[in-house]
N, C-alpha and C positions, 0 to 999 in steps of 0.2 A: 504493500500500500504506500510505498514511498516514505517520505520524511514526515508526513502529517501536516504539511503546509496546506493552506486553503485550496490552492489550485488542484491538489490531489483529489479533492472531494467532489468537484463539480460533476454531476451526473452519475456518480458512483451509486450502484445499487446496494444499499446497506440494510440489513435486517436487524432490528432491535428486538431482543428476546426478553419479554417481560415488561409490563408497566410497573408502576410503583416508584419507590424512592430514587432509584438510579435510572430506570428505563425512560421515564418521561423527560428528565433533563437531557439524557443522551440523545433521544429522538429530536428534541428541539435544537440542540447544538448542531447535530449532523444536518438537519434540514436547513439551518441557518448558514451552514458552510456550502450548501448547494447540492448535497447528496439527495438521491431519491430514496426516501426512507419508508420501510414497511415495518410496522410493529406487530409481533405475534404474541398472544397471551393465552395462557391456559384458561383462566377464569373469564366468566361473562356475567359478572354481577353488577349491581348498581354503581359501585365505585369505579369499576373498570369501564363501564359505559360512559361515565362522566369524564374520565381521563381521555377516553377514545374521542369523545366529541370535541374536547379541547384541542387535541392533536389534529383531528380531521379538518378543523376550521383553518389550520395553518397549511393544509395540503399534504399531511402525512397519511399514508394508508394504514389502517388498523384492522387486524384480523383477530377477533375475540373467540375464545373457545377452541382455538386451533394453534396450540403451541408446539406441535410436534413435526409438522411438515415444512420443508425448506422451500420458501418462495422461489419461483423461477427467476433465474438471472442474478441471484444473490452473489455478491463479490466479497462480502465481509459480514460476519455476525458480531454485534456488540451485545453482550448478555448481562442481565442482572446477576449479581454474585451468587444468589441462592440456587440458581438452576443447576441441577445435577449434571455431571459430565456424561452420564450414560443416557441422557434424554435422546429420543429418536432424532430430534432436530440436529443435535451435534454429531451423531453418528452419520447422518446424511451429509452434513457439512464435511466431515472427514473424508467420506467416499468421494465427494465432489471437489476436494482440495480447497475448500473455502476456509480461510482463517477465522478463528474465534477469539475475540478480545473481550475483556471485562471493561467496565466503565473506568477503572483505574488505569488500564493500559491506554484507553482513549485519552484520558487526561495527560498521561505521561507523553504521548505522541503530540499532543496539542500545545505543549509548553512552548513559550517563546524562547528565542536565543539567549536571553538574559535571565531565564527562570531561576528561582532560588533552588539550591540543592535540597534533597530530601534526607532527613534522619528518620529511619523507619523502624517501627516496633511491631512485632507479632508475638504470639504465645497463646496458650490455652486460656490462661487467666492473667489479669493485671494490666492488660494492654492500655485501657483508657487512663487508669491512674498514672501509669508510667509516662504516657504521652503528655498528660497535663503537667506532671512534674517537670518533664523535659522542657516544655514551653515556658514554664515559670522560671527555670534556671536560665534559659536563653534570654528571656526578657530582663532578668536581673543583670545580665552581662551587657545590657544596652542594645541587644539585637532585636530587629523587627521580625516577629515570627507569628505563626498561627498553628493551632492544633487542628488537624484535618483528617479526613479519611473515614474509617469505620466509626469514628467518634461522633458523627452527626453532621459535620460540615463536608458536603460532597467534594471530592477532589476535583471533579469537573468544574464545580462552582469556584473552587479556590484557584484553579489554574486560569480560568477565563475571566474572573472578576478583577479587572485591572485596578479598579478603585481600591479594593481591599488588599489584593495580593501582588499588584504590579510593583510595589516598592519593598517587598519583604526580602530579608536576607536569607532566611532558611525556613523550611517547613518541618514541623514535627508531625509525622504521619503514622496513624494507626491502620494496620492492614490485617484483615481476617484471612484464614486459610482459604475460604471461598474466593476472596478477591485475588489472592496470590496465585491460585490455580490458573487464572486467566490473564496473567501479566507476563508475557514472554520477554519483554524488552526492558523492564524496569532495571535501572542501575543506580542504587542509592549511594550517597556520600558514605554513610555508615548505617548499620542496622543491627537490631538485637532480636534474638528469639529468647523470650523470658523463661519458658518452660514448655514441656510437651507432655500431655496426658491424653489418653484415648478420648476422642471427641469427634463428633460428626462422622463416625466411621461408615455409617450407611451412605453418606454423601461421597466420601472419598474412596470407599471400597475396602480400604485396609489401613492399618496403622502406618505401614510403610509409605503408602500413597499420601496420607495425611501429613506425615513428617516431611516428605519430599516437597509438598506444596509449601509448608512453612519455610523450608530451606531455600526456596526460590528468592527469599528476601535478601540473601547473602550474595546472589549472583552479581558479579561485576562491581562489588563494593570497592570504593577507592581507598578508604582510610582505616576503618575498623569493623570487624565482625565481632559483636559482643555476644557472649554466650554465658550460660548459667553453669558454674563449675560443679554445682550439686546435681546437675541433670545431664548425664553423659550424652544423651541423645542430641542435645543442642550443640555440644562440642563436635560430635560426629558430623553434624550438618555443615559446620564451618570447614572441617577437613575436606568434605566432598565438594565444597563450593569452588567455582572458577572465578577468582577475584583478580583485581588489577595488581600488578607488580607492586610490592611494598605495603599492601594492605595487611593489617595485623589482626591476630586473634586475641581478643581481650576478654578475660573471664571476670565474673563477679561472684563473690562468696560471702556468706554470713560469718565465715571464720577469718583467720589471719591471711591476708593476701600474699601470694608469691609474686615474683616478677611478672609483669604484664597482666596483673589483676588489680581489681578494686575489692576491698573487703572491710572488715570491722575489727578494730583493736581497742579494747577497753572502752567501748561505747563511742568510739570515734570512727567515722567513715574515712578510709585511707586509700590513696591512689598510689599504686606502684607500677602504673602503666605509662602514664603521660608525664614522666619526670625524667630529669637528667640522671644517668647512672642508676637505672632502676634495680640493679642487683643489690645496691646498698642504701638507696634513698627511698623515702616515702613522703607523700604530701598529705597533710591533714586537710580534709574537705569540709567536714561538718560533724556535728554530734548527732547520735541517734535521736536525741531529744529534739533536734531541729525538724524532724519528720512529723508532719501533721498526720496523726493516726486516725483513720476511721477504725476505732477500736472494735474490730470485728467480733471478738469473742473474749470478753473480759470478765470472767467470774473472778471475784476477788482472790488474789494470791495469798499464800500462807503468810508472806511477809507483811501483807496488809498495806498500811500507809507508806511503807518504805519503797513501794514501787508505784508512785503516783502517775508516772508517764509510761504506760504500757504501749509499745508499738508492735503491732502484729508482725511476725517475721517476714511474711510475704511482702509487707509494705516496705521493710528495710531493703529487701531484694529489689523491689520496684525502684526505690530511690537510687540504689547503686547502679542499676541499668541505665536510668535516666542520666546520672552523673557521668557514666562512661561515654554515652553518646555525646553529651555536651562537651566533655573534655576532648573527645575525638575531633570536635569542631573547633577546639582551641579556646574554650571558655576558661577564665581564670578560676582558681579554687574558691575565692570569696563569693563568686556568683553562684556556685553550687549551694553554699550555705544560705545565702540570701534568698535564692530561688526556692529552696526547700522550706524555709521559714515562711515565705509568702504564699506558698501553695495551700489551698484549702480544698479538701475533697468535695465532690458534688454533694449537695444536700440530698437526703433520702436515698443515698447510695450505700448500702450495707452500713448503716449508721446504728451504733449501739445506743438504744434508748434508755434501758434500765435493767437491773437484775431484780427480780421479785421472787422471793422464796426459792432461791437457787436456780431460777430459770432466766436465761438471757432473752431479752426482747429486741429484735433487730428489725429496723425499718429499711427495706429495700424497695420502696414504692416506685423507684425509678426503673425497676425491672418490668418494663411495660410490654416485653415480648418474651418468647420462650427462650431465646438465646441468653438474654440477660439473667433470666430466672435460673437457667441451667448452671451458670457460674456461681450464683448465689447459693443454690441448693447443694452444690458440690463443696461448699466451704464449711459445712457443719456435719457432725456425726449423727445426731439424733434430733429430728426436727418435727415440730408441729407447724404445718404450713398453712398460712392464710393466703388464699388465691382467688382469682376470678375478676371479672370486669367485662370489657369489650374485647373479644378475641381477634378482631380484625382479620378473620379468615385463617387464623392459625390452627394447627392441630397439636395435640398434647401427648400423643402416644410416646414419642421419643423422650420427651422431657420426663414423663412419669416413669418410664422404664429405667432411665438413668438414676432417678432419685429414689426409687421404691424402697431400697434396703435402708435408707436413711430416715424414712418417714415414721414417726410415732403416731401421727394422725394428721388430718387435714380439715380445715374449716373453709367452706366455699361461699363466696358472696358474688353478687353482680349478675348482669344480664346473661352472660354466656357460661355460667358456672357448670351447666349440664355437660358441656364438652369435656371439662376437666373431670367431673364426676364419672363420666363414662370411661375415660381413659384410666382412671384409678380402679374402676371395677374390672377392667380388662387386665391391667398390668400389676396392680397392687391390691388384690381383693381382700387381703387380710388387714389392710390399714383402715382404722375407723375413720369415717367421714361424717362431718356435720354439714348438712346442706341447708344454709340459711336462705329461705325463700324471701329475700328482701333486696331491694335496690335503693332504699332510702339511706341518707347519710348516717342515721343512727345505727345502722347495721354494724358499723365497725366496732362499736362498744360491745355489742353482743358477740361478735366474732372473737374479740380478744378475751372475753369472759369464757367462751367455749374452749378457746385454745388453752387457757390457764387450767381448765378442768382436765384436759387431755395430757398436759405436760407433766413430766417428772423432774425432780432436781437434776441438774446437769444438762437438761434439754435446752434447745433454742426454739423460741416461737419466732417464726420468720415470716414477715410480710414480704412476699416476692410474687406479686399477683400474676405475672406472665401475660398480663392483659392491660389494655388502656383503661383509663379511669373515668372517661366522660359519661358513662352511664349513671354514675353516682356522685362524682366530684367534679369540680371545675378543672382540675388537672392533677397530675401525680403528686405535686407538692402538697396540695390540700388533702389528698388521701393519706400521705405520710403524716401530716399534722394530726389528722383524725386518729390515726393509730397511736401516735405518741400521747395524745390527750386521753385515749382509752386506757393506755398502760399506766399513766399517772393516777388514774382513778383506782387501779388495782392496788397500787402502793399506798394509797391515801389512808 
């Protein structure tokens, strides 16, 4: 498809696979560049029809309820990240020799000649926090940056929005394994794989394929491939990557760092990678207490008050990975400290509300989809799960299957709770379920009371709805506040 300049697109037959968050912007961008765009979509519901009408008004062809057949004359497919690689559409494309790109690949190809470099992050868990920490550190160094990608700001928007991104120095980019599968030509300045756990295996086909897609983030790195020293699989991906001459492997560890690593010594984050004479020297970056902790699980420790500032280990790891990428970009040590101090985790994102009778109450109202809820449910051993709301077309079988062994019980609220109830009946029939037939805002207090009844000391009551909030609340913030208010009444 050439270099991706505008002249390449004139009259090109491009098929966009999937409406939705990435498909609609991709179709608009390609149409604006002069391509002949056809959108194919599996669903044919009210929302899809509304999106189709908007695109058809521009002159884009839309085929609803027909996501599997390859339109005649297609020269390129641009796909939404969630579409599985084994879909008939992609198998047909492979047979016809038609390339498939994701929206991130399209964004990469459409960057201008002076586009800012990408510092990229992937991993099964912790991506968003790490990218936000990285952006905070870069800003503390006086750099103009934005956190983009899987984090909510589309890379297409970031690349093409001259007003916002035309004068940026560097992008902090979150990439999912789905996105990386469809990004053949991405070449980041530096990149990190935070961790690897079995995830989305039905999509990727195998753990090996999932790992290989994550590993694509290292391809062509110029300065640093950052890996998790406690997770051998991430180091293996660095070894297998084809990088530019001089690119270094940089590890992060919660223990004492060796040369070319960042780690922790006596409560201090230490850099032995980006210093002169790293065999003998180390640079202090920040203290563990500088890390803003979403205290994910803080049952009071035996020492009690002597540990007032508990930082979850995974969050220290996130901070080290962010620091490694920032240091690879040349950021001074002081900016790491200042950036970590300035960082505040998203509200309602795995926020510890209170401990009541030995049970931790966690607000993850921001888990408005199954993917976010999956990460949340994977964080705790024994959970009473409060879930439900507007499903937005989601299915819950995979989510419930993955979480079944961790569930003490479930309390369901909201308009589409029956979808979750049915998934629980299929995949976790032994888990007790309370189905609250309510969608009024007062339902949250009853939900928390029911959860308390099901919970045992040491359990976590987790609000991770896996659904949007608008059936009951103005937004997910309000839903999280209602949960916190209900929990405070328990402790009163």
